[in-house]
C-alpha positions in Angstrom: 82.3 -15.4 28.4 82.8 -14.9 24.8 80.5 -16.9 23.1 80.1 -15.6 19.6 81.6 -13.2 17.6 81.4 -11.3 14.1 83.4 -9.1 12.3 85.8 -8.6 9.4 88.8 -11.4 8.9 91.9 -9.5 9.0 94.5 -12.3 9.0 95.0 -16.2 9.3 97.7 -18.1 9.3 96.6 -21.4 11.0 96.3 -22.3 13.6 95.2 -18.1 14.3 93.3 -15.7 13.1 92.9 -11.9 13.8 88.9 -10.6 14.1 87.4 -7.4 13.1 84.6 -6.1 15.5 83.7 -2.8 14.9 86.6 -1.8 15.5 88.4 -3.9 18.5 90.7 -6.5 16.2 90.9 -10.6 18.7 93.6 -12.8 17.9 91.3 -16.4 17.9 93.1 -19.9 17.7 91.4 -22.4 15.2 90.7 -26.1 14.5 92.4 -26.8 10.7 88.3 -28.0 10.2 87.2 -24.0 10.7 90.3 -22.3 8.6 89.1 -25.1 5.6 86.1 -22.9 5.2 87.1 -19.5 5.8 86.3 -16.8 2.9 89.1 -14.4 1.9 90.6 -11.5 4.5 88.6 -9.1 3.9 85.6 -10.7 4.2 82.6 -10.7 6.6 83.0 -13.9 9.4 80.8 -15.2 12.2 82.5 -17.5 15.0 81.5 -19.4 17.7 83.8 -18.9 20.6 85.7 -20.5 23.5 87.6 -17.8 25.9 90.6 -20.3 28.1 91.4 -18.3 31.5 95.0 -18.7 32.7 97.2 -17.2 35.4 99.2 -16.3 32.3 97.0 -15.7 29.1 93.5 -15.3 28.3 93.9 -17.7 25.5 89.9 -17.4 22.8 89.5 -20.1 19.8 87.3 -20.5 17.2 85.3 -22.1 15.6 83.3 -22.1 12.4 79.9 -24.3 14.1 78.7 -24.4 17.5 78.6 -28.3 16.9 82.6 -28.1 16.7 82.7 -26.2 19.7 80.3 -28.3 21.8 83.1 -31.3 20.9 86.2 -28.9 21.4 84.2 -28.8 25.9 83.7 -32.4 25.5 87.1 -33.1 25.1 89.0 -30.0 27.6 87.2 -31.8 30.0 89.4 -35.9 29.5 92.0 -35.9 31.3 95.3 -34.9 30.1 93.8 -33.4 27.1 94.1 -28.8 27.3 93.3 -27.1 24.7 96.3 -26.6 22.4 95.4 -30.6 21.7 92.2 -30.4 22.2 92.9 -28.2 18.5 95.4 -30.2 17.3 92.8 -33.3 17.4 90.0 -31.3 15.9 92.9 -30.1 13.1 93.4 -34.2 12.6 90.2 -35.4 12.7 86.4 -34.0 12.2 84.2 -34.4 14.7 82.2 -37.4 12.6 85.8 -39.2 12.6 86.6 -37.9 15.9 83.0 -39.7 17.0 83.9 -42.5 14.4 86.3 -43.4 16.4 85.1 -43.3 20.2 81.7 -45.4 19.2 84.8 -48.0 16.7 87.5 -47.6 19.4 90.1 -47.1 16.8 92.9 -45.4 18.9 95.2 -46.2 15.5 93.6 -43.4 14.3 94.5 -41.0 17.5 98.0 -41.9 17.8 98.7 -40.3 14.9 97.6 -36.9 15.6 100.7 -34.7 16.4 100.5 -35.1 21.3 98.2 -37.7 20.8 100.1 -40.8 23.1 98.5 -44.5 23.3 97.4 -43.6 26.9 95.9 -40.2 25.8 94.3 -42.3 23.6 92.5 -44.7 25.1 91.3 -42.1 28.6 89.7 -40.3 25.1 88.3 -43.6 23.8 87.3 -44.2 27.4 85.8 -40.7 28.6 84.4 -39.9 25.6 82.2 -42.7 25.3 79.0 -41.0 27.1 79.4 -38.8 25.5 79.1 -38.3 22.4 75.3 -39.5 21.9 74.9 -35.5 22.0 75.8 -35.3 19.0 74.0 -37.3 16.9 74.3 -39.8 14.1 77.8 -40.3 12.8 77.9 -39.8 8.8 82.5 -39.7 9.0 84.4 -40.5 5.7 88.3 -41.3 6.2 89.4 -40.1 2.4 93.3 -40.2 2.2 94.2 -37.3 -0.3 98.1 -37.3 -0.8 99.1 -33.9 -1.8 102.8 -29.9 -4.1 102.1 -26.0 -4.5 104.3 -23.3 -5.3 106.8 -22.9 -2.5 105.0 -19.7 -0.8 102.0 -21.4 -0.1 104.2 -24.7 0.5 106.7 -22.5 3.4 102.9 -21.3 4.9 101.6 -24.6 4.7 104.8 -26.1 6.5 104.9 -23.0 9.6 101.1 -23.9 10.0 102.0 -27.9 9.9 104.5 -27.3 12.7 102.3 -24.6 15.0 99.9 -27.8 14.7 102.7 -30.2 16.5 104.0 -31.9 13.5 108.0 -33.0 13.6 110.6 -30.7 10.7 110.5 -33.8 9.3 107.3 -35.0 9.4 105.8 -32.6 7.5 108.1 -32.8 5.0 107.3 -36.3 4.1 103.7 -34.9 4.1 104.2 -32.4 2.0 106.3 -34.1 -0.5 104.1 -35.3 -4.2 101.6 -32.9 -3.1 99.6 -32.0 -6.5 101.0 -29.0 -8.2 97.3 -27.3 -8.3 96.4 -27.4 -5.3 96.7 -24.1 -4.4 95.6 -22.3 -1.0 97.3 -23.0 1.6 94.5 -24.2 3.8 93.7 -26.8 1.1 98.0 -28.1 1.3 96.9 -28.3 5.1 93.9 -30.1 4.9 95.6 -33.0 1.9 99.1 -33.4 4.8 96.8 -34.4 7.4 94.0 -36.7 6.1 98.3 -38.4 4.7 98.9 -38.2 7.7 95.9 -39.9 10.0 96.0 -43.0 7.2 99.7 -43.4 7.0 
């Protein structure tokens, strides 16, 4: 099992990034919660990782904190939730917000995340109720942000949001009206996801 990687960030195109570790390029998928804190390409970074082995592929997932990875692993234990959906959940809301949803039984917020239907959300709340006790106190804050940026940057954000499971028409609405001052792909995606959760 590969549990941790340290190396140079070669590329980042949400939800995927490439990390050069001693001349070996590792391709990883990461939630947007991790992407928000990534430096520019060329910088050295460290990521906690989780390896998923299947007959047709070996997939590596990267996380900025061990807490994010732990939540990812707990989500994988929920009936009907695989790696892709677990990644989508952690891209839509952060760990504290997810803990708050479980604590308060908030299915409405969960079903706004792409791929999470009502039944999946209810299962998640039931199966996660006892597991979240190991995560400590919840300090979630929900702050919707509406957000527009240069066309090229918006196009990258558009592609990333579609990759996360949103329909193109939904993405167009989410990106419409974003503050022109928002320049980075990660920030545009952050604003769009916050807006989607609050609608």
